[in-house]
ZATORNU-975881 format. One record per atom (N, C-alpha, C): residue number from 1; x, y, z. Coordinates in steps of 0.2 Angstrom, whole numbers, plus 5000, padded with zeros to 4 digits. Example, Ala and Ser with C-alpha at 12.3 -4.5 7.8 and 13.67 -1.06 7.14 Angstrom:
BEGIN
> 1, 5066, 4972, 5039
> 1, 5062, 4978, 5039
> 1, 5066, 4984, 5039
> 2, 5064, 4989, 5035
> 2, 5068, 4995, 5036
> 2, 5064, 5000, 5039
END
This chain:
BEGIN
> 1, 5143, 5026, 5038
> 1, 5139, 5032, 5036
> 1, 5132, 5031, 5038
> 2, 5129, 5035, 5043
> 2, 5122, 5034, 5045
> 2, 5117, 5038, 5040
> 3, 5112, 5034, 5039
> 3, 5107, 5037, 5035
> 3, 5100, 5037, 5038
> 4, 5096, 5042, 5038
> 4, 5089, 5042, 5041
> 4, 5084, 5041, 5036
> 5, 5079, 5037, 5037
> 5, 5073, 5037, 5033
> 5, 5067, 5038, 5037
> 6, 5064, 5044, 5036
> 6, 5058, 5046, 5040
> 6, 5052, 5044, 5036
> 7, 5047, 5042, 5040
> 7, 5040, 5040, 5037
> 7, 5035, 5041, 5041
> 8, 5028, 5040, 5039
> 8, 5023, 5041, 5043
> 8, 5019, 5047, 5042
> 9, 5021, 5052, 5038
> 9, 5018, 5058, 5037
> 9, 5012, 5057, 5033
> 10, 5008, 5063, 5032
> 10, 5002, 5063, 5028
> 10, 4998, 5069, 5029
> 11, 4992, 5068, 5026
> 11, 4987, 5074, 5027
> 11, 4982, 5071, 5033
> 12, 4981, 5076, 5038
> 12, 4976, 5074, 5043
> 12, 4972, 5080, 5045
> 13, 4966, 5079, 5047
> 13, 4962, 5085, 5049
> 13, 4964, 5088, 5056
> 14, 4963, 5094, 5058
> 14, 4965, 5096, 5064
> 14, 4962, 5092, 5070
> 15, 4965, 5091, 5075
> 15, 4963, 5086, 5080
> 15, 4965, 5079, 5079
> 16, 4968, 5078, 5073
> 16, 4969, 5071, 5072
> 16, 4976, 5069, 5074
> 17, 4978, 5063, 5073
> 17, 4985, 5060, 5075
> 17, 4989, 5057, 5070
> 18, 4995, 5057, 5071
> 18, 5000, 5053, 5066
> 18, 5006, 5051, 5070
> 19, 5009, 5045, 5068
> 19, 5015, 5043, 5071
> 19, 5020, 5042, 5066
> 20, 5025, 5046, 5067
> 20, 5031, 5046, 5063
> 20, 5036, 5041, 5065
> 21, 5040, 5038, 5060
> 21, 5045, 5034, 5062
> 21, 5052, 5036, 5058
> 22, 5057, 5035, 5062
> 22, 5064, 5037, 5059
> 22, 5068, 5031, 5060
> 23, 5070, 5027, 5054
> 23, 5074, 5022, 5054
> 23, 5081, 5024, 5052
> 24, 5086, 5022, 5056
> 24, 5093, 5023, 5055
> 24, 5096, 5017, 5053
> 25, 5100, 5018, 5047
> 25, 5105, 5013, 5045
> 25, 5112, 5015, 5046
> 26, 5116, 5011, 5048
> 26, 5123, 5012, 5050
> 26, 5123, 5013, 5058
> 27, 5129, 5014, 5060
> 27, 5130, 5013, 5067
> 27, 5129, 5020, 5070
> 28, 5125, 5021, 5075
> 28, 5124, 5027, 5078
> 28, 5127, 5027, 5085
> 29, 5131, 5032, 5087
> 29, 5134, 5031, 5094
> 29, 5129, 5030, 5099
> 30, 5130, 5026, 5104
> 30, 5125, 5024, 5109
> 30, 5124, 5030, 5114
> 31, 5129, 5035, 5114
> 31, 5128, 5040, 5119
> 31, 5125, 5047, 5117
> 32, 5124, 5047, 5110
> 32, 5121, 5053, 5108
> 32, 5113, 5053, 5108
> 33, 5110, 5059, 5110
> 33, 5103, 5060, 5110
> 33, 5100, 5059, 5103
> 34, 5094, 5058, 5102
> 34, 5091, 5059, 5096
> 34, 5085, 5064, 5096
> 35, 5083, 5067, 5090
> 35, 5078, 5072, 5090
> 35, 5074, 5072, 5084
> 36, 5068, 5075, 5085
> 36, 5064, 5077, 5079
> 36, 5064, 5084, 5078
> 37, 5065, 5086, 5071
> 37, 5065, 5093, 5069
> 37, 5059, 5094, 5064
> 38, 5057, 5100, 5063
> 38, 5053, 5101, 5057
> 38, 5055, 5108, 5054
> 39, 5052, 5108, 5048
> 39, 5054, 5114, 5044
> 39, 5048, 5116, 5039
> 40, 5046, 5122, 5040
> 40, 5041, 5125, 5036
> 40, 5044, 5128, 5030
> 41, 5040, 5129, 5024
> 41, 5043, 5132, 5018
> 41, 5045, 5139, 5020
> 42, 5052, 5141, 5018
> 42, 5054, 5148, 5019
> 42, 5056, 5149, 5026
> 43, 5056, 5144, 5031
> 43, 5058, 5145, 5038
> 43, 5064, 5141, 5039
> 44, 5067, 5142, 5045
> 44, 5073, 5138, 5047
> 44, 5070, 5132, 5051
> 45, 5074, 5127, 5050
> 45, 5072, 5120, 5054
> 45, 5073, 5121, 5061
> 46, 5068, 5119, 5065
> 46, 5067, 5120, 5072
> 46, 5067, 5113, 5075
> 47, 5070, 5113, 5081
> 47, 5070, 5107, 5085
> 47, 5064, 5106, 5089
> 48, 5061, 5100, 5088
> 48, 5054, 5099, 5091
> 48, 5054, 5095, 5097
> 49, 5058, 5090, 5097
> 49, 5058, 5085, 5103
> 49, 5064, 5081, 5103
> 50, 5067, 5080, 5109
> 50, 5073, 5076, 5110
> 50, 5072, 5071, 5115
> 51, 5076, 5065, 5114
> 51, 5076, 5060, 5119
> 51, 5084, 5058, 5120
> 52, 5086, 5058, 5126
> 52, 5093, 5056, 5128
> 52, 5094, 5049, 5127
> 53, 5100, 5047, 5128
> 53, 5102, 5039, 5128
> 53, 5098, 5036, 5134
> 54, 5097, 5040, 5139
> 54, 5094, 5037, 5145
> 54, 5087, 5038, 5145
> 55, 5084, 5040, 5140
> 55, 5076, 5040, 5139
> 55, 5073, 5047, 5142
> 56, 5077, 5052, 5143
> 56, 5074, 5058, 5146
> 56, 5072, 5062, 5140
> 57, 5066, 5065, 5140
> 57, 5063, 5068, 5134
> 57, 5062, 5076, 5136
> 58, 5062, 5080, 5130
> 58, 5061, 5087, 5131
> 58, 5057, 5089, 5125
> 59, 5053, 5094, 5125
> 59, 5049, 5097, 5120
> 59, 5049, 5104, 5119
> 60, 5048, 5107, 5113
> 60, 5046, 5114, 5113
> 60, 5039, 5115, 5116
> 61, 5038, 5121, 5118
> 61, 5032, 5123, 5122
> 61, 5026, 5122, 5117
> 62, 5026, 5123, 5111
> 62, 5020, 5122, 5107
> 62, 5018, 5115, 5106
> 63, 5022, 5110, 5107
> 63, 5020, 5103, 5106
> 63, 5019, 5099, 5113
> 64, 5022, 5103, 5118
> 64, 5021, 5099, 5125
> 64, 5014, 5097, 5126
> 65, 5014, 5091, 5128
> 65, 5007, 5088, 5130
> 65, 5004, 5085, 5124
> 66, 5006, 5086, 5118
> 66, 5003, 5083, 5112
> 66, 5007, 5078, 5109
> 67, 5014, 5080, 5109
> 67, 5019, 5075, 5105
> 67, 5022, 5071, 5110
> 68, 5024, 5065, 5108
> 68, 5028, 5060, 5112
> 68, 5034, 5057, 5108
> 69, 5040, 5058, 5110
> 69, 5046, 5055, 5107
> 69, 5048, 5049, 5110
> 70, 5049, 5044, 5107
> 70, 5051, 5037, 5110
> 70, 5056, 5034, 5105
> 71, 5060, 5029, 5107
> 71, 5064, 5025, 5103
> 71, 5065, 5018, 5105
> 72, 5067, 5014, 5100
> 72, 5067, 5007, 5100
> 72, 5075, 5006, 5098
> 73, 5079, 5005, 5103
> 73, 5086, 5004, 5102
> 73, 5087, 4997, 5098
> 74, 5083, 4992, 5099
> 74, 5084, 4986, 5095
> 74, 5083, 4987, 5088
> 75, 5078, 4991, 5086
> 75, 5076, 4992, 5079
> 75, 5080, 4998, 5076
> 76, 5084, 5002, 5080
> 76, 5087, 5008, 5078
> 76, 5082, 5013, 5075
> 77, 5077, 5014, 5079
> 77, 5071, 5018, 5076
> 77, 5069, 5023, 5082
> 78, 5067, 5029, 5079
> 78, 5065, 5034, 5084
> 78, 5058, 5036, 5081
> 79, 5053, 5037, 5086
> 79, 5046, 5038, 5084
> 79, 5044, 5045, 5087
> 80, 5039, 5048, 5084
> 80, 5036, 5054, 5086
> 80, 5028, 5053, 5086
> 81, 5025, 5052, 5091
> 81, 5018, 5051, 5091
> 81, 5015, 5058, 5092
> 82, 5011, 5060, 5087
> 82, 5008, 5067, 5087
> 82, 5001, 5067, 5088
> 83, 4998, 5070, 5093
> 83, 4991, 5070, 5094
> 83, 4988, 5077, 5094
> 84, 4982, 5078, 5093
> 84, 4978, 5084, 5093
> 84, 4982, 5089, 5089
> 85, 4983, 5087, 5083
> 85, 4987, 5091, 5078
> 85, 4984, 5097, 5076
> 86, 4988, 5102, 5075
> 86, 4985, 5109, 5073
> 86, 4988, 5111, 5066
> 87, 4985, 5115, 5063
> 87, 4987, 5118, 5056
> 87, 4994, 5120, 5057
> 88, 4996, 5123, 5062
> 88, 5003, 5126, 5063
> 88, 5008, 5120, 5064
> 89, 5006, 5114, 5064
> 89, 5011, 5109, 5065
> 89, 5013, 5106, 5057
> 90, 5010, 5109, 5053
> 90, 5011, 5107, 5046
> 90, 5019, 5109, 5044
> 91, 5022, 5104, 5042
> 91, 5029, 5105, 5040
> 91, 5032, 5098, 5038
> 92, 5038, 5099, 5035
> 92, 5042, 5093, 5034
> 92, 5046, 5091, 5040
> 93, 5045, 5085, 5043
> 93, 5048, 5082, 5049
> 93, 5054, 5078, 5047
> 94, 5060, 5079, 5051
> 94, 5066, 5076, 5051
> 94, 5068, 5073, 5057
> 95, 5073, 5068, 5057
> 95, 5076, 5066, 5063
> 95, 5084, 5067, 5062
> 96, 5087, 5067, 5068
> 96, 5094, 5068, 5068
> 96, 5097, 5068, 5075
> 97, 5103, 5068, 5076
> 97, 5106, 5068, 5083
> 97, 5109, 5075, 5084
> 98, 5106, 5078, 5089
> 98, 5108, 5085, 5090
> 98, 5115, 5086, 5093
> 99, 5119, 5091, 5091
> 99, 5125, 5093, 5095
> 99, 5124, 5100, 5098
> 100, 5129, 5103, 5100
> 100, 5128, 5110, 5103
> 100, 5128, 5115, 5097
> 101, 5125, 5120, 5099
> 101, 5125, 5126, 5095
> 101, 5121, 5125, 5088
> 102, 5116, 5121, 5089
> 102, 5111, 5119, 5083
> 102, 5114, 5115, 5078
> 103, 5120, 5112, 5079
> 103, 5122, 5107, 5074
> 103, 5120, 5100, 5075
> 104, 5121, 5096, 5070
> 104, 5119, 5089, 5071
> 104, 5125, 5084, 5069
> 105, 5124, 5078, 5071
> 105, 5130, 5073, 5070
> 105, 5130, 5071, 5063
> 106, 5124, 5070, 5060
> 106, 5124, 5066, 5054
> 106, 5120, 5070, 5048
> 107, 5121, 5067, 5042
> 107, 5117, 5070, 5036
> 107, 5110, 5070, 5037
> 108, 5106, 5074, 5034
> 108, 5099, 5074, 5035
> 108, 5096, 5069, 5030
> 109, 5090, 5066, 5032
> 109, 5086, 5062, 5027
> 109, 5082, 5066, 5023
> 110, 5077, 5063, 5020
> 110, 5073, 5067, 5015
> 110, 5067, 5070, 5019
> 111, 5066, 5067, 5025
> 111, 5060, 5070, 5029
> 111, 5053, 5067, 5027
> 112, 5048, 5068, 5031
> 112, 5041, 5066, 5029
> 112, 5037, 5072, 5030
> 113, 5032, 5073, 5025
> 113, 5028, 5079, 5025
> 113, 5022, 5078, 5030
> 114, 5020, 5082, 5034
> 114, 5014, 5082, 5038
> 114, 5010, 5088, 5036
> 115, 5004, 5087, 5034
> 115, 5000, 5093, 5033
> 115, 4993, 5092, 5037
> 116, 4992, 5097, 5041
> 116, 4986, 5097, 5045
> 116, 4981, 5102, 5042
> 117, 4976, 5100, 5039
> 117, 4971, 5104, 5036
> 117, 4964, 5101, 5036
> 118, 4959, 5105, 5036
> 118, 4952, 5103, 5035
> 118, 4950, 5103, 5028
END
């Protein structure tokens, strides 16, 4: 049973930076990609950034050039470096392994709250 523990969120001013971590317990298939998602109150969860098992990354347009996803296989941990944060980045951030049609491989963790406000 895989469980995710997200951390690193907090309150930051516009233009600031945060680094999120997602530590996975349990065995994750070595071939699945990993991703960060976020969810604002009353809205659907959205996929923000993905990293394949080969290290290829992709991002939604609104975070391209500001966010960087990376992973440490030895530590079973995925990171999201977020720079030049904007108020519209405010959300609860989660990690998981994406499948087709918006589905994910594993149960969701508790997420970590990111609030961007002056």
